[in-house]
Structure formats: C-alpha cells, structure tokens
C-alpha positions in Angstrom: 76.6 114.1 68.9 72.9 114.9 69.3 71.9 111.4 70.6 73.1 109.5 67.6 75.7 106.7 67.8 78.9 107.5 66.0 81.1 104.9 64.4 84.5 104.8 66.2 85.9 101.9 64.1 86.4 102.6 60.4 88.0 99.6 58.7 89.2 101.7 55.7 91.0 104.2 58.0 92.5 101.3 60.0 93.8 99.8 56.8 95.3 103.1 55.8 97.1 103.3 59.2 98.4 99.8 58.8 99.7 100.5 55.3 101.3 103.8 56.4 103.0 101.9 59.3 104.3 99.1 57.0 105.8 101.5 54.5 107.2 103.9 57.1 108.8 101.1 59.1 110.2 99.6 56.0 111.6 102.9 54.9 113.3 103.4 58.3 114.8 99.9 58.3 116.0 100.3 54.7 117.7 103.6 55.6 119.3 102.5 58.8 119.9 98.7 58.2 119.9 98.5 54.5 117.2 95.9 54.6 113.4 95.6 54.4 112.5 92.9 56.8 110.1 90.0 56.1 108.7 90.3 59.6 107.1 93.6 58.3 106.2 92.9 54.7 104.8 89.4 54.9 102.4 90.0 57.8 101.4 93.2 56.0 100.6 91.2 52.9 98.6 88.8 55.0 96.6 91.6 56.6 95.9 93.0 53.1 94.7 89.6 51.9 92.4 89.3 54.9 91.0 92.8 54.4 90.5 92.0 50.7 88.6 88.9 51.6 86.4 90.8 54.1 85.6 93.5 51.6 85.3 91.4 48.4 85.3 87.7 49.2 87.1 85.4 46.9 87.1 88.0 44.2 88.9 90.4 46.5 91.6 87.8 47.2 91.9 87.1 43.5 92.4 90.8 42.8 95.2 90.9 45.4 96.9 87.7 44.0 96.8 89.3 40.5 98.3 92.5 41.8 101.0 90.6 43.7 101.7 88.5 40.5 102.0 91.7 38.4 104.4 93.2 40.9 106.6 90.2 41.0 106.6 89.5 37.3 107.2 93.2 36.4 110.0 93.7 38.9 112.0 90.4 38.6 114.1 91.9 35.7 115.1 94.9 37.9 116.0 92.5 40.8 118.1 90.3 38.5 119.9 93.4 37.2 120.6 94.5 40.7 118.4 97.6 40.6 116.0 96.4 43.3 116.3 94.0 46.3 113.9 91.3 47.1 112.6 93.3 50.1 111.6 96.1 47.7 109.5 93.7 45.7 107.9 92.2 48.8 107.1 95.7 50.1 105.4 96.7 46.8 103.5 93.3 46.9 102.3 94.1 50.4 101.2 97.6 49.3 99.3 96.1 46.4 97.1 94.1 48.8 95.8 97.3 50.4 94.3 99.2 47.4 92.4 98.7 44.2 94.4 98.2 41.0 94.2 101.7 39.7 95.3 103.2 43.0 98.1 100.7 43.3 99.4 101.5 39.8 99.5 105.2 40.6 101.5 104.4 43.8 103.7 102.0 41.9 104.5 104.6 39.2 104.8 107.3 41.8 107.4 105.3 43.7 109.5 104.9 40.6 109.3 108.6 39.8 110.2 109.6 43.3 113.0 107.0 43.3 114.4 108.4 40.1 114.4 111.9 41.5 116.1 110.8 44.6 118.6 108.8 42.5 119.4 111.8 40.3 119.9 114.0 43.5 122.2 111.4 45.0 124.3 111.2 41.8 124.5 115.0 41.6 125.5 115.5 45.2 128.0 112.6 45.3 129.6 113.5 42.0 128.5 110.2 40.6 130.1 108.1 43.4 127.0 107.1 45.3 124.3 105.3 43.3 122.4 103.5 46.1 118.8 104.5 46.5 116.8 103.2 49.4 113.7 102.4 47.4 111.5 101.8 50.4 111.7 105.5 51.1 110.3 106.1 47.6 107.5 103.6 48.2 106.6 105.1 51.6 106.6 108.6 50.1 104.4 107.5 47.3 101.9 105.7 49.6 101.8 108.6 52.0 101.1 111.1 49.2 98.4 108.8 47.9 96.8 108.5 51.4 96.9 112.2 51.7 94.9 112.5 48.5 97.7 114.1 46.5 97.2 111.5 43.7 
C-alpha cells in the first residue's frame, strides 16, 4: 500500500460481475425451468443502458440501442422458425448493452458456435430424439469465456 490510496470500486469490474450474474442466472433458469425470465434480462438491459450513458453519454446509449436493434432484427427469423425463444433474444440484447460492438459480435458468434456444438452433442447422445438446446447456457459460456480473456 505504501501510503497511497487504492481504488476499491472499479466500475468496469462491477459491470463484468453484473453481466456474469445475469447470464449465469439465465442459464440456470433456462436449464431448470425452461425459461429465461424478464425479471433478470430487462433490469440487466437497463443497467447496461445506464452504464453506457455514464461512460459515453448519449452516444453510448445510441450504441446500445443499435446493438439491441441488430440483435432483435437478426434473431427474429430464428424466433419465428422456433429455433430461439423470446427470452434468448432478450438475454442477448441485455448482453449487448454491456460491451462494445466488436466484443459483443464475438460473444454473439461464440454463443452460436457453442450452441451448435451442444446441439450436435445432444443429437448424437439422444440418437436424434432430443433436439432442445438451452441457448442461455451457450450465451453464458460465451460471455464467461470472453470475460476470462479467452476471446
């Protein structure tokens, strides 16, 4: 310590913890209840918007709105085809509020790659009978790998 004041509160680290909690809780509820609850994703999105405003002002909020818009527009066809639930889309929208566009796109792609691997594993182990993938698990894994600095 040497007589200097140390910063205990690091907003970026706190945002990472909040993001990890949102994705981990959503993965757990998706696994055990088959749902991703609005009471987790929507407050998470709001926290992300507030943090974006605090870090980048109106431009930060505009970035978040663009990322959320991209997420919704890109994933609606998957929702309509029955491949994703609305909770999956809301979870990814919440994740998009916590990171810059480039990082989010890596997490977004990572979630789909992880989900595809899990899906193939499910199909192989079930003999083609079980095709349900709890996508929140893939999102949580992708986010945690990103936060750990893996990609």
